N, C-alpha and C positions, 0 to 999 in steps of 0.2 A: 449691480452691474453698471447701471447708468452713471453711478458716481465715479467709476473708473474710466469712463469713456474720455473725458477731458485729459486725464493723465496719459492715456494711451495715445491720444492725438498729439499732445505736446511731445511725447517721447518719439513718435514717428517723425514729426517735423524736425526735431533736434537731430535725429539720425540722418535724415535727408540733407539737412544743412551741413552736417559734418562730412557726409559723403561728397557733397558738391564742393565743399571747401578743400577736401583732399584732392579731388580731381583738378580743380583750378590751380592748386599749389603745384601739382605735378606738371601741369601744362606750362605754368610760369617758369618752373625750374628747368624744364626741357628747353624752353625758348631761351632762357638765360644762358644755359650751357651751350646751346647751338650758336648763340651770338658770340660767346667767348671763343668757341672753336673756330668760328668764321673769322674772327679777328686774328687768331693765331695763324690760321691758314693764309689770310691776306698777308701777314708779315712774312710767312714762309715763302709765299709766291713772289714777294717783292713788290706787292701792289701798295704797300704803305711802309715807309721807312721811319720808324719811330723808336726812341729810347725813353723809358719812363712809363709809369702807369697810365692807362687810358683815362682814369678818373682824376688825374692830377689837376689841381686847381689852376695851374699856370701852364700854358703851352707856348713853347718857343717854336716858331716856324722859320727855318733858315733856307734861303735860296743861295745855293753855292755852285761854284765852278771848280772842278778838281785841279785845274792848271792855274788858278788864281792864287798868287802868293798870300794876300790878306786872308783868303779863305783857309789856306793851310795853317796860317798863324793862329786863326781863331778856333781851329778844330779841337786841340787839346783843352783850352780854357772852357769850351762848351761842354766837353765831356766831364771836366771837373765840376762844373756847375750842376750837372745832373747828379753827380755823386754827393756834392755838398747839400743839395736840396732834395735829397732822396725822398721819393714819394710825393713831392710837392710840384715837381716840374717835369714836363714831358717835352722832348725835342723831336720835331718832325723835320726831316731833311727833304728839300725839293731841288730837283735838278734844274740848273739854269746856266748851261754852258755858253760862254761868250766866244763863239767860234772865230770871230774876226781877229781879236788880239791873241787868242789862244787856240792854235791849230789842233792841239791834242786834247782839248777839253771834251769834245764829243766822243772820241774813242775811249777816253777815260770813263765818261758817263755810261757808255755802252757796256764797258767791262764791269762797272759797279752793278748795273741792272742785271747783267747776265749772272753775276754772283748772287744777286738777290733771288733769282729764280731757283737757286739751290740753297736758299736760306742763309746766305752769308754776305748779305749786302754790307753790313757794318764792318765786317772783317776786311773787305776790299776797300771800303770807304777810308778806314783808318790807315791801311797800308798805302793807298794812293797818296794820301796827304803826307804821310811820313817820308815817302820816297819821291815826293814831288820834284825836288831839285835834280834827281837822277833822270827820270823818264821825260821831264820837260825839255831836256837837252839832247834827247836821243834822236837819231835820224829815222828810226822805225820803232814805234812803241808796241807793235803787235807781239813780238817775241817776249818783251818784258812783261806785258800783261798776261801772256800765257804762262810765264813762270810764276807770276804772283798767284794765278789761279791754282797752280799746283801747291804753292806754299801754304795756302789756306785750306787745302784739302778738297778742292772741287774736282768734279769729273771733267777732265780736259776736253773730251769730245763734245760733251753737252755745252760746256762753256763756249767753245768756238762756234757751235751752231747758234746758241742763244744770242751772242753778241753781234751776230750778223743778221738776226731776225728782225722782222717788221714789228713784232710785239714789243721789244724793248725800245725801239724808236718811238712807238706810240706812247709808251709810258713816260719817256722823257718829254715828248711833245705836250703831254697833259700837264706836266709840272710847269713847262714854259708858258703854256696858256694861262695857267693860274697866276704865274708871276706877272705876265703882261696885264692881266685884269687888275692886279693890285698895284700896278705902276712900277714894278721892279725894273730897274735899268742897270744897276751895278751889283756886283757881288763882293763880299757877302752882304746880303740884306736880311735882317732879323726882325721878326714881328713878335711882340710879347702880348699874348691874348688879343691878337688882331691889331695891335698898335705898333707902328714902325718905330724902331730905335734908330734915329738918324743923327747926322751931324757929329758934333764932338762927343756925344754920348755913345756912339757906335764903337764900343770897345768892351772888353770883359767886365770892367767895373760898372760901366754904364748899363750893360745888360743886367747885371746883378741889381743895380738900383731900380731898374724897371720891373724886375721880378719882385723885389721887396715892396714896391708901390702897388703892384697887382695883388700881392698877398694881403697887404694892409687894406685894400679896397673890398675884400671879400667879407661879407657880414659874418660875425661870429655865430656859431650854432649854439643853441641852448641845450645844456645837458639835462 
């Protein structure tokens, strides 16, 4: 019997180790799932406006103004970049309305944030830029933005409440604060992995060049 005691002890220890491993794995998976669900919920709530995978090696951070013509001109090229670098690039949009030269920039930002609270920030983002030449010349943008909300399938009553709420103003103010901390004074301003793309390079090709440089700087992983 004594000869089997070490074997029994080893077996018990192995079973305990296996059980602990299973518990830890389940805890890890639950935490991972919870984090993923939280990220999805953040995107749904409009607290983070991003296109592209969370783990993309390159992040573009754009500070934009919906009434800014250069921002409008850059919108489609940035969307194409996300498609062309699928899986490798993530685009984060930050609100930075320049209200002095653009009187409708803030109302447009409020409309986009209100849409974000219904999970359709990007639909409103794209529509605002596509129709920029129309609403920028309007005498009253509120009816137009209300129609845009209906076009993208929003609950109109909720949209009107949200765009007049303090919550969306705080969301915009948070982006503006981040922009101020980074020294953003003009729109559009784009950062590639934290480095500003400035001067003559601030164009679609210059941004692609910055992305390629960022990708080349990432150490290759060993298989």
